[in-house]
N, C-alpha and C positions, 0 to 999 in steps of 0.2 A: 504494500499500499504506499502511496505517496503521501508526503507530509503536506499539510494545508498551505504552507508558504509557497511551495513549488507550484501548486495548482493555482493559487491566487495570482502569482507572478505571470504564469502562462496566460491566464484569462485576461489580466490587465493588459498585457503586451499585445494580445491577438484579438481582443474583443471586436475590433472594427472589421474583422474578417468573417464573423459569424452572425447569423440572425439573432437579434436580441432575445426573442422568445425561446431560443434553444440553448442559451448559455447556461442556465441552471442545470438542464439535462446533461450538457457536456461536463460540467463540474462534477456531477454525480458519477458519470462514467470514468472520469479521470481519477477519482478517489479509489476506485477498485483495481486500478492497474499497477503493475510493478515499474521500477525505474528503467528497466531495459526497454519496455514498450514505450514508455514516456520519452525516452531519448530519441526513438524513431519518430514519434509524433512531433516532437519539437523541431525536427529538421524538415518537415514537409513544407514545400513552397506553396504559399497561398496566392490566390488571385486577389489583387487589390481592387475593391469595388470602385474606388475613386478613379483609378487609372482606366478601368474598363469603361466607366462613364465617359471619360474624356475621349477615349478611342471610339466609343459609340457615337459621340457627337460629331467627331471629325471624319471617321472612316466607317461609320455604321451602315451607310448605304452600299458599301462593298462587302459587308458581312464579316469584317475583320473581328469585330467584338464577339460574334458567335463562334468563329474559328478558335479564338483564344480560350473560350469556355469549353471547347471540346464538342460543341454542337455543330458538327460538320454539315449535316443536312440543311439546317436553317441558314448556315453560312453560305452554302451554295445557292440556295433559293434567293437570299438577299443579294448575292453577287450577280446572278443572272437577271433579276428583275429590278435592280437598283432599289433594293429595300422595299419591294412590292410597291413601286411608285411612291416611295417615301413614307407610306403608312406604317409599315413594320419598323422602319427606322425610328420614327417618332414614338411608337409604342415602346421600343427598347430603351429609349432615353429615360423613361420612367420606371422600367422594370429590370434593367441590366444589373444594377447594384445588388438587388435582392437575389437575382439568379447567381451572381458571383459568390455571395455569402452562402447560398444553399450548396453550391458546388464544393466550397471549402469545407462546410460542415459534413457533407456526405463523404468527402475524402478522408476526413479524420475518423468518422464513425466506421468506415470500412476497415481501418487499421486497429480499432479498439475491439 
């Protein structure tokens, strides 16, 4: 089991990468793991929601934001249709940060 200080430090450092409503659940899961698994989780590269938002604003019509999230199908659709004539691009401006946080959360959960 991890000590509370390590868990709090991890959450404080990485809170912006996870959905706010799932941080408590993440804390509970981290409490049950050992130091070896925690060191693996601490090295995971997270997708920065702010960076993805900026990329979505400037290159979203080309699907770059979706490719970065690993959503290749939607990335190709946006690339071929110029963001579905801009509609999907505008929708992504409001949802891409949340999607990035969900991707980060799911990545960590898959290793726990």
